[in-house]
C-alpha positions, 0 to 999 in steps of 0.5 A, spaced: 906 567 152 904 560 153 903 555 148 896 556 145 896 548 144 896 548 151 890 552 152 886 548 146 888 542 150 885 544 156 879 546 153 878 540 149 880 536 156 874 540 159 869 538 154 870 531 154 870 531 162 864 535 162 860 530 157 862 524 161 859 527 167 853 529 163 852 522 160 853 519 167 848 523 170 843 521 165 844 514 166 843 515 174 837 519 173 834 514 169 835 509 174 832 513 180 826 515 176 825 507 175 826 506 182 821 512 183 816 508 178 816 502 182 815 505 188 809 508 185 807 502 183 807 498 189 804 504 193 798 503 188 799 510 185 794 513 180 794 511 173 795 518 171 801 518 176 804 512 173 804 514 166 807 521 167 813 518 171 814 513 165 814 519 160 819 522 165 823 516 164 823 516 157 825 523 156 831 521 160 833 515 156 832 520 150 838 524 152 843 518 153 844 517 146 845 524 144 850 525 150 854 519 148 854 521 140 857 528 143 862 525 148 864 520 142 865 526 137 869 530 142 873 524 145 875 523 138 877 530 137 881 530 143 884 523 141 887 526 135 889 532 138 894 528 143 896 524 137 898 530 133 901 533 139 906 528 142 911 533 143 907 536 149 907 529 152 912 531 158 907 536 160 902 535 166 896 538 161 898 532 156 898 527 162 891 529 165 888 529 158 890 522 157 887 520 164 880 524 162 881 520 155 881 513 159 876 515 164 871 517 158 873 511 154 870 507 160 864 512 160 863 510 152 863 503 153 857 503 158 
């Protein structure tokens, strides 16, 4: 049977990849909603519509720190796992995990 560490590595890598994508998506959504708010302002939209759009932006912004915190936690777990399991370094799964960590580091820096 396959090494259970490989399975753990695949799972941890998938979690970091998903959380990186989630954080990026929230950041894009904030930008989209800000653009929409600006369009509403330029079109002379009702105050109620502007307030509701501002609430949407604030809700999106609240999700970013939470997703960043969760990503940082899982990033650290995967980093430790890779540091502890250096004997797997020759596997494709290990290499892929290291690539995902590099990408996630960029997402965390933003």
